[in-house]
N, C-alpha and C positions, 0 to 999 in steps of 0.2 A: 530527506527532502519531503516526499509525501508521507503523510500520517494517516493511517487507516484505523479507525475505532469501530469495532463491531460491538454494538449495545444489543444485548440479546436476552430473551426469556427462554428461548429454545434451549433444551438440556444438552448442549454440545459436549461431547466427549473430548478428551485431550487429543485423541487420534483425529477427530474431525477438526479441531482447532489447528493442529499441525498441518493438515491436508489443506485447510482453507488459507492459512498464511502462506504456505508455499505456492499455491495457485494464484493468490493475489500478487505476490512478489513477482512470480514469472509474468503475469499479465502486465504489471507496471513496468517491468524491464523490457519487455517486447514492444509495448505500445508506445512508451515514452522515452526509452533508452536510459533510464535511471539505473545507476550501479546498485546491485542488490543490497549492499551494505547499508544504503540510505533509505531503503523502504522499511518503514516501521508499521507493524500491525499489532494492535492490542485488542483484547476481548474483555468486555465489561458485562458481567452477569447482572442485569438490572431487575431481577425478579422481585427483590424487596424494595424497589424504588417506587415512590409514588409518582406515576407518570399520568398525563392527561391528554386526551385528543378531544377536540370540540368541547372542552371543559368538563369531560367526563373521564373517570378513571379508566385507563386502558393499558394493557401490556402489549409490547410490540418488539420487533426485531428491526434493527436499522443499521446501515453502514454509513459512517461519516468519513469523508475523505477531505484533507486539507492539502492544497497544492500551493506551490510558489506562483506568485503573479507573473505574467509575461505574455508577450505576443505569440509565442511559439505554439500555444495550445489554442484549439478552436472549440467552438460549441459541439460540432460533429464528433470530435474526439471524446469529449466529456459525456455526451449522450450515449455513445456506444459503450464507454466504460461503465455507465450505469447498468446497461443491459447485460454486459459480460459479468458484472459483479453479481447480478441477480441469477445468472445461469450457474456461476460458481457456488453461490449459496445453495441453490435448489439441488445441484448435483451431489452436495456434501451434507447438508442439513436434513434433507428428506428425499433421499434417492428412490425410496420405495414407493413414494406417492407421486407417480408420474403425472396424474391429472390435477387433482386438487389436494394440497397438503392441508392438515388441520391448522387452525389459526395460530397455535403456538409455535408452529414450525415455519410459517410463511414470512418471507422478507417483506416488510411493510414499507420501507423507504430507503433510498440511497441518496445521500446529500453530498455533493461535490462543491467545495468552496475554495476560492483562491483568497489568499490573505497573508501568506508567509512573505513578508517583505524581505527578510533576511534571517538567517539562522546560522548557529554555530553547532556543527555535528562532528564529534570525535576530534575536536580541535581545529576544524577547518571551516571557514565561512563557505557556505554553499553557493554555488554559481546561479546566475540568473538562468531561466529557461533559454536553451539555445547556446549557452556558453560552457556546456559541459566539457566538450573536448579541449578547449583552451584552458579551462580550469584543471583538468586532469594533467595535461601537459606542464602547466605552471607548478603544480604540486607533486610532480613525479618524484623529484629528488627527496622531498620530505616523506612521501610514501615509501620509498626504498629505505630511507633511514629508520623509519618506524618498523618496518618488516624486518630489517637487520637486528633491531632491538628486541625482536621477539613478539610484536604486536600481530597475533594471528588474524584478527579482523582485517587489518591494513594489509597484511600479506595476501589475504583472499581478494580484497579490493584490487591490489596491484595486479595480481594474476588476471583478474576479469578485465581490467582496463587495458593491460597489454594485449590480451586477445582481441579486444574491440579495436584498439588503435593500430593493429598489425596491418600493413598495406596489403591491398588485394593483389593476388598473384595472377 
């Protein structure tokens, strides 16, 4: 569903990428209710890329997020997402620089765009924002079948969805 691309010149370690991907996934799931299996985070080292800002060569770090279009998300949610992503970046990419990080470690931009009209992920058409519960219930038998067939990703999704859909006691 959401697609996070971290374009970076910062020399991120594998451990930092793992930590950042997990933090972003947790943020997405808690903020928007997205099942974790459908949160994609990729890292692109753009050190060798010719990039320009204001027509001049410039290296930078940025997070680009692509969302599904829909009325369930509002500007305030996306604004706070940008701030929270910046906080995640800072706490992981340069934790020892509490005041001002060196330029190569600074997050220069966070771009959030809507534009996913539809998508097929893991064989399922994704729901429109706000339709996740109905989508999950409508696909539950297919999820169970795939889990029985040994699909570990879908088995994890099924477990996550069942805990979310459990009635409150």
